[in-house]
Each structure stands twice: as C-alpha cells, then as structure tokens.
C-alpha positions as CSV (number, residue, x, y, z in Angstrom):
1,M,0.0,0.0,0.0
2,E,1.3,3.4,-0.9
3,Y,1.6,5.9,1.9
4,A,-0.4,9.1,1.5
5,S,1.2,12.0,3.3
6,P,-1.0,14.7,4.9
7,S,-1.3,17.7,2.7
8,R,-0.6,20.9,4.5
9,G,-2.7,24.0,4.2
10,A,-5.4,26.2,5.8
11,P,-8.5,24.5,7.3
12,R,-10.8,23.4,4.5
13,R,-14.4,24.8,5.0
14,G,-17.0,22.1,5.1
15,S,-14.4,19.3,5.2
16,R,-12.8,17.3,7.9
17,G,-9.2,16.7,8.5
18,K,-7.5,13.6,9.6
19,V,-5.4,12.5,12.6
20,W,-2.2,10.5,12.5
21,L,-1.2,8.8,15.8
22,V,2.6,8.7,15.4
23,G,5.2,6.8,17.4
24,A,8.3,8.9,17.9
25,G,10.3,6.0,19.2
26,P,12.5,6.0,22.4
27,G,14.2,9.3,21.7
28,D,16.9,9.1,19.0
29,P,15.5,10.9,15.9
30,E,17.3,8.3,13.7
31,L,15.0,5.6,15.2
32,M,11.8,7.2,13.8
33,T,10.3,5.5,10.8
34,V,10.3,7.2,7.4
35,R,6.5,7.3,7.5
36,A,6.6,9.1,10.9
37,V,9.0,11.8,9.5
38,R,6.8,12.3,6.4
39,A,3.7,12.8,8.6
40,I,5.5,15.3,10.9
41,R,6.8,17.3,8.0
42,A,3.4,17.6,6.3
43,A,1.2,18.2,9.4
44,D,-1.0,21.3,9.8
45,L,-0.8,20.9,13.6
46,L,1.3,18.8,15.9
47,V,0.1,17.7,19.4
48,H,2.9,16.1,21.4
49,D,3.7,14.3,24.6
50,G,6.3,15.3,27.2
51,L,8.2,12.1,26.5
52,V,9.1,13.1,22.9
53,D,12.8,13.9,22.8
54,P,13.7,17.6,22.3
55,R,15.9,16.5,19.3
56,I,12.8,15.2,17.6
57,L,10.8,18.3,18.3
58,A,13.7,20.3,16.7
59,T,13.0,18.5,13.4
60,I,9.5,19.9,13.2
61,P,9.1,22.6,10.6
62,A,9.3,26.0,12.3
63,E,6.0,27.1,10.7
64,T,4.1,24.1,12.1
65,P,1.9,25.1,15.2
66,R,2.4,22.7,18.1
67,I,0.6,22.0,21.3
68,S,2.2,20.2,24.3
69,V,0.0,17.9,26.3
70,A,2.8,16.7,28.5
71,K,2.0,14.5,31.5
72,K,3.9,13.8,34.6
73,R,3.2,11.5,37.5
74,G,0.3,13.0,39.5
75,R,0.0,16.0,37.2
76,H,-1.6,16.2,33.8
77,T,-1.6,19.5,32.0
78,V,-4.4,18.2,29.8
79,P,-6.4,15.2,31.1
80,Q,-6.9,12.4,28.6
81,P,-10.5,13.3,27.8
82,G,-9.3,16.8,27.0
83,I,-6.7,15.5,24.6
84,N,-9.3,13.4,22.9
85,A,-11.6,16.4,22.5
86,L,-8.7,18.6,21.2
87,L,-7.9,16.1,18.5
88,V,-11.5,15.9,17.5
89,E,-11.9,19.7,17.5
90,K,-8.9,20.4,15.4
91,A,-9.6,17.7,12.8
92,S,-13.2,18.8,12.6
93,E,-11.8,22.3,11.6
94,G,-10.2,20.6,8.6
95,L,-6.7,20.3,9.9
96,N,-4.4,17.3,9.4
97,V,-3.2,16.6,12.9
98,V,-0.2,14.6,14.0
99,R,-0.5,13.3,17.5
100,L,3.2,12.6,18.4
101,K,3.9,10.1,21.2
102,G,7.0,8.7,22.7
103,G,7.6,5.0,21.9
104,D,4.7,3.4,20.1
105,P,1.1,4.7,20.3
106,F,-0.4,1.3,21.0
107,I,2.0,0.2,23.8
108,F,1.0,2.1,27.0
109,G,0.6,5.3,24.9
110,R,-3.2,5.5,25.2
111,G,-3.4,5.5,21.5
112,G,-6.3,3.0,21.6
113,E,-8.4,5.5,23.6
114,E,-7.6,8.3,21.2
115,A,-8.4,6.3,18.2
116,E,-11.7,5.2,19.6
117,A,-12.7,8.8,20.4
118,L,-11.8,9.9,16.9
119,R,-13.6,7.1,15.2
120,S,-16.7,7.8,17.3
121,A,-16.6,11.4,16.1
122,G,-16.3,10.3,12.5
123,I,-12.7,11.4,12.2
124,D,-10.3,9.4,10.0
125,V,-7.3,8.2,11.9
126,D,-4.1,6.4,10.9
127,I,-1.6,4.7,13.2
128,V,2.1,5.1,12.5
129,P,3.9,2.6,14.8
130,G,7.2,3.5,16.5
131,I,10.0,1.6,18.2
132,S,8.7,0.9,21.7
133,A,10.7,2.0,24.7
134,A,11.4,-1.6,25.7
135,L,12.8,-2.5,22.3
136,G,14.9,0.7,22.1
137,A,16.2,0.2,25.6
138,A,17.1,-3.5,25.1
139,A,19.0,-2.6,21.9
140,E,21.0,0.2,23.6
141,A,21.9,-2.2,26.5
142,M,22.6,-5.0,24.0
143,L,20.2,-7.1,26.1
144,P,18.1,-9.7,24.2
145,L,14.6,-9.9,25.4
146,T,14.3,-13.5,24.2
147,H,17.1,-16.0,23.9
148,R,17.0,-19.7,23.1
149,E,18.9,-20.6,26.3
150,A,17.3,-18.1,28.6
151,S,13.8,-17.0,27.5
152,S,11.1,-18.1,25.1
153,A,8.5,-15.5,26.1
154,V,8.4,-11.8,26.9
155,T,5.6,-9.8,28.5
156,F,5.0,-6.0,28.8
157,V,3.2,-4.7,31.8
158,A,2.6,-1.2,33.3
159,G,4.0,-0.7,36.8
160,Q,1.3,1.8,37.9
161,C,-1.7,1.1,35.7
162,K,-4.8,1.0,37.9
163,G,-2.5,0.1,40.9
164,L,-0.4,-3.0,41.4
165,T,-3.0,-4.8,43.4
166,D,-5.3,-4.9,40.4
167,Q,-2.8,-6.7,38.2
168,D,-2.3,-10.4,38.1
169,W,1.3,-11.1,37.1
170,S,1.3,-14.8,38.0
171,G,3.6,-16.7,35.8
172,L,4.9,-13.6,33.9
173,A,8.4,-13.6,35.4
174,G,10.7,-16.5,36.3
175,T,12.8,-19.1,34.6
176,G,12.6,-19.0,30.8
177,R,10.5,-15.8,30.8
178,T,11.2,-12.1,30.5
179,L,9.1,-9.4,32.1
180,V,9.4,-5.8,30.9
181,I,7.8,-3.2,33.2
182,Y,7.0,0.3,31.9
183,M,6.4,3.2,34.4
184,G,7.7,1.2,37.3
185,V,10.3,3.5,38.8
186,A,8.0,5.0,41.4
187,T,6.7,1.5,42.5
188,A,10.0,-0.4,42.1
189,N,10.0,-1.6,45.7
190,D,6.4,-2.8,45.5
191,I,7.1,-4.5,42.2
192,A,10.0,-6.5,43.8
193,E,7.9,-7.5,46.8
194,K,5.0,-8.5,44.6
195,L,7.2,-10.7,42.3
196,I,9.1,-12.3,45.2
197,A,5.7,-13.1,47.0
198,D,4.6,-14.7,43.7
199,G,7.6,-17.1,43.8
200,V,10.2,-15.3,41.7
201,S,13.7,-15.8,43.1
202,P,15.1,-12.8,45.0
203,A,18.3,-13.5,43.0
204,M,16.6,-13.1,39.6
205,P,18.7,-10.6,37.4
206,V,17.1,-7.2,36.8
207,A,18.1,-4.3,34.6
208,V,16.8,-0.8,34.7
209,I,17.4,1.2,31.5
210,E,16.9,4.9,31.9
211,R,16.3,7.4,29.1
212,A,17.1,4.8,26.4
213,S,18.7,6.0,23.1
214,R,19.3,9.5,24.6
215,P,22.7,11.1,25.2
216,D,22.3,10.7,29.0
217,M,21.1,7.1,28.9
218,R,22.0,4.8,31.9
219,A,21.7,1.1,32.2
220,L,22.0,-0.5,35.6
221,R,21.8,-4.1,36.7
222,T,21.1,-5.7,40.0
223,L,19.1,-8.6,41.6
224,L,15.4,-8.5,42.2
225,A,15.7,-8.2,46.0
226,D,17.8,-5.0,45.5
227,L,15.5,-3.4,42.8
228,G,13.8,-0.8,45.0
229,D,17.0,0.1,46.9
230,M,18.9,0.5,43.6
231,V,16.3,2.9,42.1
232,E,16.6,5.0,45.3
233,R,20.4,4.7,45.6
234,E,21.0,5.6,41.9
235,C,18.3,8.3,41.8
236,I,16.7,6.7,38.8
237,E,14.0,8.7,37.2
238,S,11.4,8.2,34.4
239,P,11.4,7.5,31.5
240,A,12.9,4.1,32.3
241,V,12.0,0.4,31.8
242,I,12.7,-2.5,34.1
243,V,13.7,-5.8,32.6
244,I,13.4,-8.9,34.8
245,G,14.7,-12.3,33.8
246,E,17.7,-14.5,33.0
247,V,18.2,-12.6,29.7
248,V,19.7,-9.7,31.7
249,D,22.7,-12.0,32.4
250,R,23.0,-12.4,28.6
251,S,23.7,-8.7,27.9
252,L,26.7,-8.1,25.7
253,A,27.3,-4.7,27.3
254,E,29.1,-5.5,30.6
255,D,30.6,-2.0,30.7
256,R,27.1,-0.5,30.7
257,L,25.3,-2.9,33.0
258,G,28.0,-3.7,35.5
259,S,28.6,-7.0,37.3
260,L,25.9,-9.1,38.9
261,A,28.6,-10.9,40.8
262,R,29.5,-7.7,42.6
263,Q,25.8,-7.0,43.4
264,A,25.5,-10.6,44.8
265,E,28.5,-10.1,47.0
266,R,27.1,-6.9,48.4
267,L,23.7,-8.4,49.1
268,A,25.1,-11.5,50.7
C-alpha cells in the first residue's frame, strides 16, 4: 500500500481533516520511521507528549503550530478526555493533525483511547507505529529480550496502571520468561515485593534502563531483591524500563550494566 502523506494548508471549510497517531520511538531521531518523518513534515498541527525527545521536536518545521499535552506522574496539564476532545476539534476544523507520542502509540501510549474517540466522532485516523521504549532500551543495552537458552516468552506490563494490586502477574516472570515493566520506577520496591511473593527468586537478574537512546542514557543491573533500593540509591527517574529475567545476564554490554557478581556479594 502506498503511503499518502497529509497535505498541508489552511483549514478546509466544510471538510474534515485527519489525525495521525505517530510513534516517535524511544528518543533518538534516527530511530523514527520514514512514515513518521513524512507525517510530521506535512502536518498542519502537531500535538505532542512530554516524552518526545527535544531532538525530535527540533525536526518539526518552524511554521508548524504545536501543542504540548505533557503529562507527569500525578499532574496532567491536559487530562486524557481533554486530549481526545482537542484532536476531534482540530480535525473537525479541517486540519491534518499529527499526535506525536514517545515510543509506540499502542503500547501504553493510550493510542487506543484516542483512536476510539476519533472514530466515534467520524474522524479518519491512521496509526504510525514507533519503536517501543522496551525495544529501544534493550537494543541500547545489548540485552536480548528473548534467547533460546534463557527466555522463550516476553511480557510487557505497566507498573502503575490502575495500581499494582489490580494486576495479576502470576507466571509472567521467572525461569525461561522475560518481564518488561513500563512506568515502574516509582513503584519499584512494591514490584520486587510482589514478584518475590509470587515465587520469583530474589536473586533473579534485573536491569533498569533509563532514558534509552538519549545522550544521558543509563543502564544499571542488580538482583530482584535490590531493585527498589537501587532505584533510590542511583536516583533513577522516568522514563525508564525495568527488565526482569535471565536474559539480563546475557547482555553483551558489561561495561554498561556492571557486574551481577558484585551485586550478589554486596547483598550476601
């Protein structure tokens, strides 16, 4: 199928525009898809997250109006229903709108909610996938999320979606499996306690990859029992992903992830 770029211009009276939900990837502009770049360059209006890297925002044409709907834990400048209404309003005015999101729109990006709202309002919507934070982080840390000798399954979960007590993670972490946790920095201690209570070994390898693909990226490794303490000790902040499983010990980037043996000695 041939990709049809948005056509820029003034609002068209009596016609409706369209919305593109675009994944900006984990941060590095070079990791955006060609389709994403084309959509950004041709948009009449760009509505973006706070997680979109400043280097990507710098690629937006200077004449393109932009609206930030950045969210931080506990504080949303524009609540999600307001974002939905904004997209519907601007597209109804005849504008081609790019809704730019960090990572991928359909992996903890609330793209599904926005797409539903747009479709319900009769607005055309296209999805432009992006490299999800987990995939970008794993690549930067040279950490395979699956490995024939370590893991045949990988699961993505949210560390603060509707509260940990509402989530059933039984069987998602352990031998032969990889668990990737988004938005888990603030609840890292609770996550470790939850998994250990579910039977995951306290000595299970864990990696925390902060600001993946950005110039100030950090990748730290420890054991599950030390996860909460390490997050506090190292002052880790979002955006970050947590990877739990034996694949962490398969990372090819020892210089970035440090030594599990040293952590084990310290915890003994």
